[in-house]
C-alpha positions, 0 to 999 in steps of 0.5 A, spaced: 176 189 426 178 191 419 184 195 416 180 201 415 178 201 422 185 200 425 188 206 420 182 210 423 183 208 430 191 210 429 190 216 426 185 218 431 190 216 437 196 220 433 191 227 433 190 226 440 197 225 442 199 231 437 193 236 441 196 233 448 203 235 446 201 242 443 197 244 449 203 241 454 208 246 450 203 252 449 203 251 457 210 251 458 211 257 453 206 261 457 210 259 463 216 264 464 219 259 469 220 253 464 220 257 457 227 256 456 226 249 455 222 250 449 227 249 442 225 256 439 225 260 445 233 259 446 235 264 441 230 269 445 233 267 451 241 268 449 239 274 446 237 277 453 243 274 456 247 277 451 244 284 452 244 284 459 251 281 459 253 287 455 250 292 459 253 290 465 260 289 462 259 297 460 258 299 467 264 295 470 269 301 469 264 305 473 267 307 480 263 305 485 262 303 493 260 296 495 253 299 495 254 301 488 256 295 485 250 292 488 245 297 485 249 298 478 253 292 477 248 286 479 253 284 484 248 280 489 248 283 496 250 276 500 258 277 497 258 284 500 256 284 507 261 285 512 263 282 518 262 289 522 255 289 521 253 282 523 248 282 529 249 289 529 243 295 529 245 301 527 243 308 529 242 313 523 240 321 525 237 325 520 240 331 523 236 338 523 231 337 517 227 330 520 220 334 519 222 337 513 225 331 509 220 325 512 214 328 507 218 325 502 222 320 504 217 317 509 210 319 507 212 319 499 208 325 499 202 321 501 197 321 507 200 314 510 207 313 513 211 308 510 216 303 512 223 306 509 226 299 510 220 295 506 223 292 500 230 294 503 236 288 503 237 290 510 233 292 516 237 293 522 237 300 522 234 305 527 232 312 524 231 318 529 230 326 528 232 327 535 239 331 535 241 329 542 243 323 538 249 327 534 254 324 538 252 317 539 249 315 532 253 311 528 251 315 522 249 322 521 245 324 515 246 332 513 242 335 508 246 341 505 241 345 501 240 350 506 248 351 507 247 349 515 252 344 518 253 341 525 258 344 530 264 339 528 268 340 534 262 336 538 263 330 533 265 323 535 271 320 530 268 313 530 261 316 526 260 317 519 258 324 517 254 324 510 253 330 506 246 329 502 244 332 496 239 331 491 240 337 487 245 338 481 252 342 483 249 348 480 243 348 485 246 344 491 246 350 496 240 353 492 236 354 499 242 357 503 242 364 505 249 365 504 253 360 500 258 356 504 265 355 501 267 348 500 274 349 503 270 351 510 267 344 509 273 340 508 275 334 513 268 334 516 264 329 512 266 321 511 261 319 506 257 322 500 250 321 498 248 324 492 244 321 485 251 319 482 253 312 482 260 313 485 257 316 491 258 312 497 251 312 498 248 312 491 241 315 491 239 316 484 232 318 482 231 311 478 235 305 476 235 300 470 235 293 473 236 287 468 230 282 468 232 275 470 229 272 463 225 276 458 218 277 458 216 275 452 219 269 448 216 271 441 218 279 440 214 282 434 211 289 433 204 287 436 207 283 442 212 289 444 207 294 443 203 291 449 210 292 453 209 299 452 205 303 457 199 307 454 201 305 447 194 305 445 193 312 447 199 315 444 198 321 439 200 322 432 198 329 431 203 332 437 209 328 437 212 330 443 211 334 450 214 337 456 212 339 463 216 345 465 215 350 470 222 353 471 223 358 466 229 361 468 234 356 465 235 360 459 239 355 455 233 350 455 228 355 454 232 357 448 233 350 445 225 349 446 223 355 442 227 353 436 225 346 437 218 348 437 219 351 430 220 344 427 217 339 431 209 339 433 209 339 441 205 341 447 208 344 453 205 344 460 206 347 466 208 355 468 212 355 462 207 354 457 203 359 453 197 355 452 197 350 458 199 353 464 194 350 469 193 343 465 198 340 470 201 343 477 208 342 474 211 339 480 213 332 483 207 331 488 202 331 483 201 326 476 200 329 470 196 324 466 196 328 459 203 326 458 202 319 457 199 321 450 205 323 447 211 318 443 216 323 446 218 327 452 223 332 452 228 331 458 230 338 458 234 338 465 235 345 469 243 343 469 247 339 464 252 335 470 255 329 470 249 323 471 244 328 473 238 324 470 232 326 474 224 324 475 223 327 468 227 321 465 225 315 469 217 317 470 215 323 465 218 319 460 220 312 461 215 310 466 209 313 461 211 309 455 215 315 452 222 316 448 226 321 452 229 326 448 235 328 453 239 335 454 242 334 461 247 329 463 252 327 458 251 322 452 256 317 455 253 317 462 246 316 459 249 310 455 251 307 462 245 309 466 239 308 462 236 302 458 240 300 452 237 304 445 232 307 450 233 315 448 235 320 444 240 325 446 241 332 443 248 332 443 248 327 437 245 333 433 247 339 430 241 343 431 234 343 434 232 342 426 236 336 425 233 333 432 226 335 430 227 332 423 230 325 426 224 325 431 219 326 425 222 320 421 222 315 427 215 317 428 212 315 421 213 307 423 211 303 429 217 298 427 222 304 428 219 307 434 218 300 437 226 299 436 227 304 442 222 300 446 225 293 445 229 294 452 223 293 455 223 285 454 230 285 458 230 290 463 225 294 467 226 302 470 225 303 477 223 309 480 226 310 487 225 318 489 219 318 493 216 323 487 209 321 484 207 316 490 213 312 488 217 309 494 223 313 497 229 308 498 234 314 501 234 311 508 234 304 506 241 306 502 244 309 508 242 302 512 245 298 506 251 302 506 253 301 513 252 294 512 256 293 506 261 299 505 268 299 507 269 300 514 275 303 513 276 311 515 275 316 510 275 323 510 273 328 504 278 333 503 276 340 499 278 336 492 274 330 494 268 335 495 269 339 489 269 332 485 261 332 487 259 339 489 263 344 484 259 346 478 266 348 475 268 341 475 262 337 474 257 341 469 257 345 463 255 352 463 
């Protein structure tokens, strides 16, 4: 064989080896399981780990129950389960309002009943709506919005009575004929069950959950845009939207009216001038048109501690919009929402300056996508039972019975006010 042929064969072999090796690393890159072994991926992985670590560290000073540490501090459940729960089945009574509540928490406003413990970290609880179990149930969940309560003289001191409220303190007794005095409820309850992270049984409308690894190894505007829901249908003529049917909250209506003067936006629901019938404006039916907007105005009905509803988690983040928040304080949003994922009205002197900033962001895809970088390292989960999402309320009660401290705890008037008094936890 001549020298030229030998050189040709060697070069051919080298080309084959190169193609094989390149294909191998490409497959490894596309596999998230082994992507961290590729040299240029290590920087992305480190950025992901640093971002998650910083986010979790920012939550370490939050006061939480043991269940709360699992939900908000990334603590695995295997270090939480108490000896009390071993080989035990807990009974949970949903007092008085079982029929009313199951449409949301068992059916999720759908036609098919769902297993409340599907996807739950435990499954050793029995639910009942039969009030004859008031004395024998391990836990009694009492929805307090209607202001009606069991006769406490019949209670078993070994039980855990739990007050449940999904509303802000301003509306906590909004369906009551006569608003009860908190002083009359002192020493009745053992646990709190609200949207707040410091409740004994936290039931937030949604949560921010760190991913075990980044979704894409090479972050660019093009690759990041693929992570944003509905990115390809986002409008540029109207930048923001809001779905609102309760027009009686003067503070947010006034802010919206001022913002409309400076920002191109659309209002849907009963508070709209032109789109009253486009969407139902409630949590049972989706409003697909909201998916077209870059920004969603999260104008909560109350500005109370940690009060972040489906407006943030579903109407905004889940639809690929940047939430513009007037509701929970800025510090709460920083701890509970994905990093650099929102705009907060408290950072602006006026609706005009906010509008100017929103229009500035919208002029560049790169700037817009800075508010979506979190999607590579975190996900947002909706857990409220609205829009077909699964409700985790009853799962959380069961988890609390398994994980929380078993020592006796009783809510006095001061402790109740910490959760239920709008003068303590809300802005007027």
